[in-house]
Residue, then its C-alpha position, 0 to 999 in steps of 0.5 A: m619071488l626070490a624069497e619063495r625060491r629060497a623058502e622052498s630050496e634052503w628053508h624047506l618049507d612046503w609050498r603051501i606054507v610059502v604061498a600063505l606066507a606070501l599072501g600074508i606079507a602082501a595082505l599086510f602090505v595092503a592093510f598098511i597102505v589102506a590104513r596110511t592113505r585113508q587116514g590121511q597120513w600120507d600126502e601126494p608126494r608120499r603116494f607118488a613115492l610109493a608108485a615110483g618105488a614099486f616101478m623101481v623094483y619092478a624094473w630091477i627085479g622084473f628084467q631080471t626075471d624076464l631074462a631068467l625066464h624067457g631070454e632076450s627074446d622077450l626083452a623088447g616087449h618087456s622094455m616097452l612095457a617099462a617105457l610105458l609104465l615110466v611115462v605114466l609114473v612121470l604124469i603121476g609125478v607132475r600131477a602130485n607135484r602140481r597138487s602138493n604145490t597148490m595145497s601149499s599155496h593155499g595154506h594146507s600142510r604137507 
């Protein structure tokens, strides 16, 4: 979102090019993730790290964007959503840790 604003205001790109670039980057990222997970190159801890990193970006950029767009009036709802996502992330982390420990105790490599 920040790059999109800069692309229009500073780089003077047409909005259609900005949208195409944003969709292209998202498609490349999805293709990369699918390739890594389908080929078995990523184990549970790596998949958890991806989810945790995505949450951290959401917490960092999402709150700034929400405050810029809606002010403090929407902060309580946004905080509740972030807290719910954090609980889900912790549950996923516990599950990933257990699966990783179970696999390593059965002789599988990480």
